[in-house]
Residue, then its C-alpha position, 0 to 999 in steps of 0.5 A: m402506822r402509817k400509810i401513805i400512797a407513792s408513785g413513780k415512772t416504774v413502780e420499782e421507783a414509786v417504792r423508792n420514793g415511798l421509801l424516802q418519806l416514810q425514811t425507812t428501808e422496804d425490809r420495814v414495811r408492806t407494799v400493794v402496787l395499786e397502779q401498773p404504768s402506762k404509756g398510754l395512746f401512742g405512747l405520748i398522750g395519757v401518761k399515767e405513773a406507776k402507784v403503791e401504797l406503801e405502811e408501814l410495819p409494826d417494829a418488834s422494839d416500840q412493840a416491846e416498849r410500848f407493852v411495858r409502858e402499858v403493863a405499867s400503867a395498870m398499875g399506877l405506874q408513871v414511867t419511861v422506857s429506854r432500851s439498848q443492844t447488849k450482847e444479852g440481848l435488848l436492854l429494857v431499862v423501866q425508869g418511875e419517880g414512884e416505888l417501882g418494887q411491886m413491878i420488881g417482886r418478891r426477889g425479881q418472880t414479877l420483873d421476869a414473869l413480865q419479862y416473858l410476856t414481854t419477849i412474847v409480844a416483841n417475837r410476834y413484830s419480828d422476823k428472827p427471834i429476840r431476846i428483851v432483857l428488862d430491868a428496874e431500879d437496876f435490880r439485875e447488877r444487884r440481883r447479879k451480886t447477890l448472888e455471886e457473893l451467895s454461892d462463894r459463902l455457900a461454896g465454902r459451907v460445901v467444903k467445910t462440911r463436905k455435905e452439898v447445898v441445895l439452893e431455892p428453885m431459881s430461873p434459868q439466867e440466875r442459874k448461869i450466874i451460879h454456874s457462871q461465878l463457882q465453874h472454876h473454883p477448885d474444889v466445887r461443882t455445881f449441877s442443876q436439877g428440878d423441872e421448870p419451873n421448880r429447878r434447881v442448883v445444887i453445889a456439892i464437893q468435887d469429886r475428884n475421880v471424875k474428870g473434865 
């Protein structure tokens, strides 16, 4: 992190001068007052300006991106990471020339684990909770469509057989996709059962006697 020493007639002015040099805001720096201003002899001779040290604080987004790149490098992958803010949280998209399948893993399990670790890293450097969404090769969107199609297909089976279907264990994000897809279905309902990490979605026939 960058660290500078700035001066001014007052401590406040010294801080402002330092922030201008760093092109940042006061909440993104650690400030140490090195010298208080003094007027010197008779208020005229030996006037000393205030002197402060400003050190940039680590940025949570930067640290999250750096962590993903380091993990990818340890896996032998050369990647770039782009980021954007979405309603779901901070989206980090990994792109690379090689095959990123090993970063995604079976049904996204490796990607989910890396997303969890990246979230922990980011929140070490933030004073408010940050949610990280990690994606590679558009896996999240492809997985969402797959789960929505699976939901519709299994709902049809439940209606036909009148027997509930228990899906494989899924992450909270994936269970949410199933619930959302079928929340307005006229003939079936969904609920989750079990404990993490083996919590599953159940699709069952709608009980007409249950209200709400």
